[in-house]
N, C-alpha and C positions, 0 to 999 in steps of 0.2 A: 417272909418276902423282906426286901430291902427296898427303901426308897430311894431314887436316886433324882437330885434336882438338875434339870439342864433347863435354861433360857429362861429360869423361871417359873418352868412348870413342873410339877411332880410325876414321875416315871416310876412306877412301881417293875422295880425287876427282880425275876426269881434267881436265886444266889446258881451261878449256871457258871462259874468259871471254871474254863477247862484247857488246863496245860495241855501244850504240843506237843505230848511223851511220845517214841518210839511204841510204849505196849498202849499207847490210847488210841488207838486208832479212831476211835468213834467220838472224838473230841467237838464239843458242841461249838459251830463257828457260823458264818454266813457267808455264802456265794461269793460277795463283793467283800470280803476280808481275805478269802481265799485269792480270790482274783487280783486284790490289791499288791501281796506279797508275790503273786506270781509273776505277774507282769515288770514288777521293778526287777527281781531275779532273773529274768529272759531278757530284762534291757529293752523291753518292747514299749516305746512310746508314745505308739499309736495306739496299741491297746490301754495302755496304762489312761492316756487320754479319754479314750473312748467311756473311762468309768466315771467319769463326770459329767453331769448335766451343765448345760449352757449358763443355767443358774446359779451354779454353785457359787457359795458362801464360804469362806475359810474364815472360820474365828481364830487361828491361830498366826497372829501379827505380832513381830517380835521387832526392835529395833534392830536384833542381830540378823534378820531374815527379813526387810521388807520387800513389800511385794512390787515386781519392778513395775516402771512408771509407763502409764499409755497400755498395761496389758490388764484382761480380766481376770478375775481369781482363778481361774478353771489355768489360762495360760500360765499364770506366775506361779501354780503346782507343776505344771509341767517343767517350766524352766527352771525351776526349782530343783527338779529332780535331775533334769539332764545337767545340769552343774555336779551336782553329785554323784552320777555316772560318768562325768569327765575325770571329776576326781578320783573315785574308787572305781575303774573300770570294772572287776570283776564283784563287783557288790552283789549280794546274796541279802535276801531278807526272809528272815522265818517267823511263823507266828509262834509267841512264848504261851498266850493264854489270852480268852476271849469271853465277855459277857454278851448276850444277845437277849433282845427283848423285840419282839416287832421286827419294826424298820430302822432301829437302831441299835448297833454293835458297838461295843469298846474292844480293842485290842492291844496288846504289848507285844511289842515288833523285838527282833535282834537283828541290828543291819551291822553287817560284816564284811572285809576287802581287806585289797590292799593299794594304799595311797600310792599311785602310781600317775597320778595327774595333778595338776592345781585343784586345788580345793580351800574355799573361803579366804582365798589370796596367798594362802601356803603354796610353797613350790613342792613339786612330787618329794616325799622321803622315803618310799620303799617299804614304810613302817606299815605293820597288820592293824587294821583297826576292827574294833568290836564296841558298838553302842545300842541303846534301845532306845524306843520311840512307846510311849502312851496314846493313842490314839480314838476318837468317837468319832460313829460317822453315822448321819440320818443318809436313809435312802427313799427315794422315790421314784416309781415308775422303773425300777429297777436299776436308777441312778444315783450317785453319790451328789447329794443336794447341800449339805451341812457338813462340816468337818471341825473336832476340837481338838487340839493335840501337843504335845509335850516332848521336845526332842532331848537327847542328852548332848547340847550343844558344848559345854563345858566341860564332859567328858569327852569328846572328840579332840576338843582345843590341846586339853591335858595329854593324850596320847600321841598329838602330833608335838608335843615341845618337850616329851620324855625321850 
């Protein structure tokens, strides 16, 4: 077993990395990871918002994507995805790999689509985009209560400029 430290506490995580390959239909994952990707790919913002607790805490804060003023972290998460869908109206999100232990799961996602709307202040380019994110979720009572993540914003910017 490997030990992973989250927010100062040690968590024993079995080595359970599961690539989402076509021939690996039994990939270890968590229902909320699958729902996260599925609701985004379906562009179902109501179902996406329903994945998060009203007490949701987003630890992924950056100068590049500050939370909207006056919005809760949950509302900020939905607003961020709403903006992303406006910029990439054919967005698809696939699970590349997961690590699961109890109510905590980490996933590597592949996001893809066409830049056919405004995105991060950039007018539509019609370019195909492909980028990744690594996200860690903690779930309580079936809802996501905490999130840590890292998205490839530099990769998106490079693709938009290319």
